[in-house]
N, C-alpha and C positions, 0 to 999 in steps of 0.2 A: 823764750829758754822755757821751752814746758818742764810743766813735771817732772816727764820722767825724764829729762835728760842735765837734768839738775840732781835726780837721787846721787850720792857718796856710797858707798856700801864700803861696811870695813866689820871685820870681829874682834876681837883679845878674847885670854880665855876669863878671865874676871877685872878687865877691868874696858874703860874707855880709849878707844883710839881714834883722833882722826886722821883719814886721806883725801888722797884730791887738792893738797895746798889745802886745808883746816884746819884751824885749830878749833880748840874745845872753846876760849874762847867767842869762837863766829853761835855761838851757839846758848850768848843769854842775852841775847834783843830781848826788849820789852814784848817789840811783835813777833816771836817767834812761838807761834801751837807746839808746845808738843805731845804728843801719841805715844803709849808704853805699850808695846804688846808684849807679854808675858803666855811663856807659852811651854807644854809638856807631848810626851808621843811615848805611845806602847808602856805604860806605867805598870803593863798583868801584874793588879794586885801588890804594889806589892807596898803595902801601906807601912810594913816598920822598916824603920834603920836597919838593912844588913849587919851583925853582929858584931864585934870589936877583935873577933880573931878571922872575920874574913880573908881570905888570902887576897880577893881580891881589889873589892869597897866598901873595908874597917868602917866602920857606925859613918857607913853611906845612905843617902835620903832616907826616906822616912814621908806618910804627908806632912806628918804637926811641925819641922822642920820645912816644909816646902812652903808648910799656912802662914811660919815665919818669918820666913822671907816676902814672902806674897803683902805679907801686913805694912811691911820697914818701905816696901814699895812702892805701896798704897797712900801710904804719906805721904813721900816723893813727889809722889808727880801723881792730879789732880784723873786727864787720861789716860786708863789701861785698864785695854780686854786682854781677857783670858784666854786662851782658844789652848783645844786637845786634840792632835792628829790619831786618836785610836788606839785601837786595844786598852782598853784602859779590863779591861778582863782578862783574866785565871792566867796563871801564875805561879798563884799560891792558897794554904788552903784555908782564906781567905773567903776567893773563889765559889770553888766549892763546898765548904760550908753555906754559903747563902746566895751564891749563884750573880753576884752581879749588886744587888741587896748594898753594897759596902760599901761598894766606892762611888752608884750615885750618890750615895746620904753625904759622903764626906767631898765630892764632888761639889755638891751644894755650900755646905761649907765652905769651902774653897771658893764661891763663886764664879767657878770656870762663870765666862759668859757662853762661850759655842765649844761642839768636838763633831769632830767624824764619825763615823761608821768603821773598824778594824776587822780582821774576816774575824776574828778569836770573839767579836762582840754574839757571835754567832753557836754558839760552844756548846751554847743551851739549849740550841734552836731556833727558829723565829718567835716564837712561841719564847720563851724563856730572853731574848734578848727586848719584846713589846712590852712584858711584865717589869722590864723594871727602865725602860722607860721612861713609860708613863709619871718616874718621880721623881724626877731629869727637872728640876727651873736654869733649863740651861738647852739653846738650845741645839737637836742632834740634826749636824746638817748633810745630805748629802743629795749631788743633782746626778748618780747617774744609776745608780740601784731602781727598779720598776718597784713599788712593794703593790701595786692595786690587786694582783693576789692573793696575795698573802694579810696576816693581822697586826702589822709593821704596816701596812696605810692610813696615809695622814696621820705618820707620828712624826714625821720628821720632815724636812724642809730644806731642798733647795739650794737654798742662798737667805741669806741675812741678812740688811743694815742695818749697820751701829751710827751712832752720833755723836759724837766727840765733840764741844765746843764748834762745833757748826762746821767738823768735817766730817765729813761722808766718808766710813767704813764697808764693802760692798767683801763679804765673807763666800766665800765657798765651798763645800766639800765633793773631796770627790778620793771613792772604794773598790780596790785592787780585786784581777779580776777573779774570782769566788772558784769558777770549775779548775780540776785540779788539787786546790785547797783547800777549799772544807770539805765538807761529806753534802753530798745532793741531800740528802734527809732531815740536813740538820739547816741552811739557807731555801730547801720547798723551791716555790717558786718564784723568788727574788732571779731580777732580770739584770742583767749587769750588760750596761751603754757603754761602749769606744770613749772613754778619761777624755779624749783632748778634743772629741768632735764638743761633747758635753764644752767641755770647757774653753772651747769658743763663743760656743752659747750665752752660757753665763759669764763670759766677761763683759762680752757686748753688751746684753744686759742692765747689765754694772755698770757699763761707761759712760752708754750713751741712753738707757734710760733712767737708772736710779742716778745716775750726774755725780757717782763717785770718784774721791778722792784716791780715795789707795785701793788696788781690789787687792784681797789676799785668800789663797787658793789653802785650805787644808785639806790635805794630800794621805793618806792610807795605800797611796800606790807601789811606794821604794824608791826610797833615791838614787838606786845605778845598778844595770846588770849587764851578765854578761852578753856581746854582741849578735850570739842566738840568737838567746831568750827573743821572744813575741812579746813580752810584757813593758808595758808602758811604761815609764821609769822617771820619773820628777825632770831626769834632768835636756828627757825625750819632750815633758810635756811640754816645757818652759821655749827652746827654743824651735815647735813648731806651734803659738797658739802667740797669744799677740792681747795686749793690755792688763796683763795678771803684774803685782808691783814687787809681790809675795810669797812664796809656795812655802805654807809649814808643815816639813814630810813626815814621813813612819816609818810603818815594817820589817826596815833591812834592820834596826838599829841600828845607825847609824853615828856613832861620834864624831857629828866638824867639831874641830879646834874655832873654823873660821865660817861665818855662810859659803859658800859659792855664790858666783856670778854668769850668771849663766846668757850667751843674748839671744831676743827671741824669734817670731820672724819680722821686724820690721827693725831686727840693727839693737831693741835698746833691752836696755838689763834688767835684768832679771832676780833678785834676791832669793837661793832657795837656804831653807836651814833646817837642821837634824837635831836631836838632842843626845841621841842615843835611844835609851830604855832606862824602865824600873823607876822612874823619878830621883833619876839620879844627881841630872843639870836642870836648871831653868832658865830657859835663852828668856833672855831679853833686848828688843829690838829698838831704840826709843824715835819717834819720828819726826822734825821740825820741821811743821811749814811755817813761812813767807804769809805776806799778806796776799799777796797772792795763790796759795794754796800749792806753792813749789812746797817740793822737800829734800829732804839731805835726812841722813841716817845716823848713826852710834850705834851701837851691836854688843852682848856681851852674854856664853853661854856659862852659866854661875852651877858652881857645883855642893852642890846643896850636904 
């Protein structure tokens, strides 16, 4: 049984649940290595919690509460990656006043490992984006924007390989088509490249050349679109590619009660998860690797 055939996917709002005939005791063996993926998307400059009298999200969210939760999980699991799927900018006066500086500083404090680029990262233009990401202590990952004729050239990486307890995790980023969504004067000479073609290339490199045990796509493409749309969605990306194990999504502000499982081009399972917006939910996906680096997963989306 290979690594992908062994994947078991499940989710619960705030509790671990095991499916596919596996019990929680299946994950307690000393020979298993646990890797915890924490993730956010579309936090949109929401630094503070929503007010107590908010009609929909009273007292929810806020960076301080998120940090408390992340710190607690890091004490429980020694192998943690904290990832974001873009649109960290724009949405509250904090962005209007500080232009993204505060968001980057707070993500540094939370010790994010990587993020991808959302369309709202361009709201102060390519120059505004560049002036902020140079201060990031985490990787800015994007493989399908060509920045060579902009000031962002050299400030991003197509992918990054993280090694946790001998497990090789390849992470790459994809951004949404900017034309028609972002004003041309803001993204300038940034060139959008077909994300399906790029994902095929990235996942091949990470699988065959980098010998990764787990491949993650940080996607700001959006979860799904109407059938008439020509935009590539996460659902489409998963079905038309191979080698990707997990797609962490953003852009469409989709609150998933549990991850979606999609068959890829080789009829293998791909996990897709997205946790809405505004830092209201923290995604947690725990991978358990055996000595042959086969893996099982448990997931939960936690209200902050």
